[in-house]
N, C-alpha and C positions, 0 to 999 in steps of 0.2 A: 158531856164533861170535856173540858179542854185538857189535853195531856200536859203534864208538867214539863218544863224545859229541862234539857240535859244539865246535870249538875245539882239539881235540887236534891235536898235530903228527904227521903221518904218520911211521910207523916208519922209513921209508927215509931220512928227513932227520935222525934222531937219531944221536948219536955212537955208534959200535959199542961194544958191551960185551963184555969178555973172557968167554968161555963156559967152563963147567966141562968137564972131559974127558968124552969119550964122550957128548956132547950135540950136538944139531943146532940150527941157527939156525931159529927159527920163521918161517913165511911171513908176508909183510907182510899186515896187516889190510886188508880191503876197505872203502873209504870210502863213506859214504852221506851225501848232502847233507842238511842240516837241514830242507829242505823236502820230503823224500821219505821215506815210511814204509818200513819194512823189507819188508813184504809186497809193496809196489809194486815195490821194487827187485828182489825175488826173482822177480816175475812178468815183469820186463823191460819194464813200462809205467809208468815214473815219471811222476807228474803234477805239474805246477807248481802252486803255491798260487794263482797268478793265474787259474787256470781255474775256481775256485769263485767264484760271485757274492758269497758272504758274505765271503771273504777279500780280494777285490779292492776292496771298499769301494764298488762300484757295483751294487747289486742291481737286478734287472730290475723295471721298474715294473709294477704289476698291470694287467690288461686294463681298458681304459676302457669304461664302458657305452655301448652304441650309442644315438645320438640317436633319438627316436621318428620314425617315418615320417610325412610330411605326408599329410593327407587331401585328395583332389582334389575341388574343387567341382563340383557337377553342371552339365552344360551345359543350356541352355534346352530342348533336345530331350529330355534325360534327365529333367529336372524335369517336363516336360509328360507324359511317359510314366508316371511314378510317380503323378502327380495323377490322370490318367485311369484308371489301374489301381485305385487306391483308390476312386475314385468309382463305377466300374462294379461292383466287388466288393461294395460296400455295397448298391447297388441290387439285385444278384443275390441276396444273402442276405436282403434284405427280401422279395423275391418268393418265395423258398423258404419262409420262415416263414409267409407268408400262404397259400401253396398247401397246406401241411400243416395249417394251422389250419382251412381250409375243408374239406379232405378228411376229416379225422379223425372228426368226429361222424357223417358219413354212412357211411363205411366201417366204423367200429367198431360202429355201430348194427346192422349186418347180420352182422358177423363179429367178435364181441367178442375172440376170441383174438388179433387183430391189434393190440389196444390197446398192449401193451408196445413193439412194434416201431414203431408210429406215434409214440408218445411219445418213444422214443429218438431217432428221426430229427429230430423237431421240436425237442427240447432241444438237439441238436447245432447245428441251424440258428440257433437263438436265440443260442447261444454265438458262432457265426461273425459274426452280425449285430452283436453287442455289440463284438466285436474290431474290426471295421471302423468302427464308430461312434467308438471311441476313437482309431483311427489318423486318421480324417478330422479329428477335432477337434485332435489333437496337431499335425498337419502343416498345418492350416488349409486344407484342400482343400474346395472348394465341392461339395456334393452335387448329384446330377443334378436338373435343373429339372423332370423328368418324374416325380418322386416320386409325386404323386397318381395319375397315369395308370397307372404300374406297379402301384400298390396295388390299383386296381380290376381290372385285367386278371389279376393273379395270383390274387386272390380268386375271380374268375369261373372261371378255369381249374381251380382246385382243387375248387370245388363241382361243376362240370360233370363232371369225370372221376370224382369220387367217386360221383355219381349213376349214372354208366354202369357202375359195379361195381368190384370189387377189381382185376380184370385191367386195366381202363382206368386206374385210379388208379396202379397200379404201372408201367404203360407210360408214364404222364406222368413219374413219377420217373426211369424209365430214360432218357427223352429229355432231360429237363432236366439230369440229372447227367452224361450223355455230353457235352453241350455245355460245361457248367461245368468238368468235369474237363479237357477239352482246352484250355479258356481259361486255367485256372490253369497248366497245363503250359507254354503259350506264354509266360506272364508269367515263370515261373521260369527258363526258358531265356534269356530276354532279360536278366534280372538276373544270371544266372551269366556271361553274356558280358561284362557291364559289370565284374563282379568280376575276371574274367580279364584284361581290358584294364588295369585299375588296378594289379593286382599286377605285371603285366609292366612297367609304367612305374615301379614302385617306390613306389607309394602305399599307404597303409593303408586298408583297406576299412572297418574300424570294426565294433564289436559291434552297433550298432543296425541296420545294413544286413544283417548276417548273420542277425540275429534275425527281420527281415522275411522273408527267404527261408525260414527254418525255419518260420515261421508259415504261409506260403503252402503249403508242403509238407504240413504237418499237416492243414490245411483241405482241400486237394486229396484227401488220402488218405481223409478222412472222407466226402467227397462220393462218391468212388468206392466206398466201402463201402456207401453208400445204393444205388448202382447195382446192386451185387451182391445186396443184399436184394431189390430190385425184381424182378430176373430170377429169383431163387429162389422168389418168390411169384407166379409165373405172368404176368409182364409180357408175355411173348411170346404169350400166349394171347388177348390183347385183339384184338378184331375191329372194323375191319381194322387190324392192327398197323402195317403199313408206312405207312398214311395218317395214323393218329393220331400216331405218333412223328415222322413227317416234317414235319407241320404244326407240332408243338410245337417241334421243333429249329429250324425256319426262324424261328419267332417268337423263340426265344431268341437266335439270331444277330443278328436285326434289333434286338432290345432292347439287346444288348451294343454293337453299332455306334453306336446313338444315344446311349446313356448315356455312352460314352467321350467324346463330343463336346458333349453338351448338359447 
């Protein structure tokens, strides 16, 4: 049955019409509101036009962009930590480049096949040193005052272990990179703790800070790669291994402690 158009008078209100013989009176037509579709009425779930945002004249406003999160300023303690971290990292990478520079001619002179390995490790250390030079300058951090002393000691350590032989040179790398890798790990953990605290308080960490953590992770991984190379090339065969590596590691810890403060 086709629903009546809006405005029609229901059949039950019209004046009765005389019917022809042998005919029956048609049933009253079902009325459908002008605001209800036929399919909705048939389903039994008529929907008012006011339920649609477009028909009500009050469309829902679009989602407003969230305001940027504020950045939390560093506390004096955090600023001091970052300054000392950059200062000691620069000093450590300076020492590493000088150790390899002094070792390489002596070691390669006796074992030429080690030239590519020594060059590879030296080039990576030069890249690390350049990175921290840039960070020191960018953040106006004072380099360690013991720069000349570390230069002399690192050169002497590299030359001495090179003269002692390949095993001693590799044991030196093993000892230095063990301390440096642990030192970078400690720095990264401290920075991640700071990031967690800031995010919990609703602050934005910022790309620059995340990039610093990423840089430290990359350099740490490369330093630990040097450690693996040293062990693979008979660092453990240096005699006496425990004494040589123990003295070098103690010296590294002392240099780190002083460079963080001076």
